[in-house]
C-alpha positions in Angstrom: 13.1 -56.8 209.2 16.7 -57.2 210.0 16.7 -57.1 213.8 13.4 -58.9 214.5 12.5 -62.4 213.4 8.9 -63.5 213.7 8.4 -67.1 214.9 5.3 -69.3 215.7 5.5 -68.6 219.4 6.6 -64.9 219.3 9.6 -63.1 217.9 13.3 -62.9 218.4 15.2 -59.7 218.6 18.8 -59.8 217.4 21.0 -56.9 218.5 23.8 -57.7 216.1 22.2 -59.6 213.2 24.3 -61.3 210.6 24.4 -59.2 207.4 23.2 -60.7 204.1 25.5 -60.8 201.1 23.4 -58.1 199.4 23.8 -55.8 202.4 27.6 -56.3 202.3 27.7 -55.7 198.6 25.6 -52.5 198.9 27.8 -51.2 201.8 30.9 -51.8 199.8 29.4 -50.1 196.7 28.3 -47.0 198.7 31.7 -46.8 200.3 33.3 -46.8 196.8 31.0 -44.0 195.7 31.9 -42.0 198.7 35.6 -42.5 198.3 35.5 -41.7 194.6 33.5 -38.5 195.4 36.1 -37.5 198.0 38.9 -38.1 195.4 37.1 -35.9 192.8 36.6 -33.1 195.3 40.2 -33.3 196.5 41.5 -33.2 193.0 39.4 -30.1 192.3 40.7 -28.4 195.4 44.3 -29.0 194.2 43.7 -27.6 190.8 43.1 -30.8 188.7 46.2 -32.8 189.2 47.7 -35.2 186.7 46.7 -38.2 188.8 43.1 -36.8 188.8 42.9 -37.5 185.1 42.3 -41.2 185.9 39.2 -40.4 188.0 36.7 -40.4 185.0 37.9 -43.9 184.0 37.5 -45.1 187.6 34.0 -43.6 187.7 33.1 -45.5 184.4 34.4 -48.7 185.9 32.4 -48.2 189.0 29.2 -47.6 186.9 29.9 -50.7 184.9 30.3 -52.8 188.1 27.1 -51.2 189.5 25.2 -52.1 186.3 26.5 -55.6 186.4 25.5 -56.2 190.1 22.4 -54.0 190.6 21.1 -53.6 187.0 21.2 -50.8 184.6 19.1 -48.3 186.5 19.9 -45.0 188.1 20.5 -45.0 191.9 18.6 -41.7 192.1 15.6 -40.9 189.9 15.0 -37.3 189.0 11.3 -36.5 189.5 9.6 -33.4 188.4 8.7 -31.2 191.4 5.1 -31.4 192.3 3.1 -28.3 191.9 1.5 -27.0 195.1 
């Protein structure tokens, strides 16, 4: 629990808790994914520019860094839809 710390005599509520290194890494990683996605969409809107040819290589580098930091596992798993 990020905002509440349990102690022997009760608990402490911290309105602005100090983020952990993992939380900072994850925030930076998710920001990079969002920025790269915006670049891809913008490149598609402008008809696949010459500069946009670099985007797949940037995506590969991002995946390599992701695998190094968080392990070689997908961020989203595709599950079969459950039958009703």
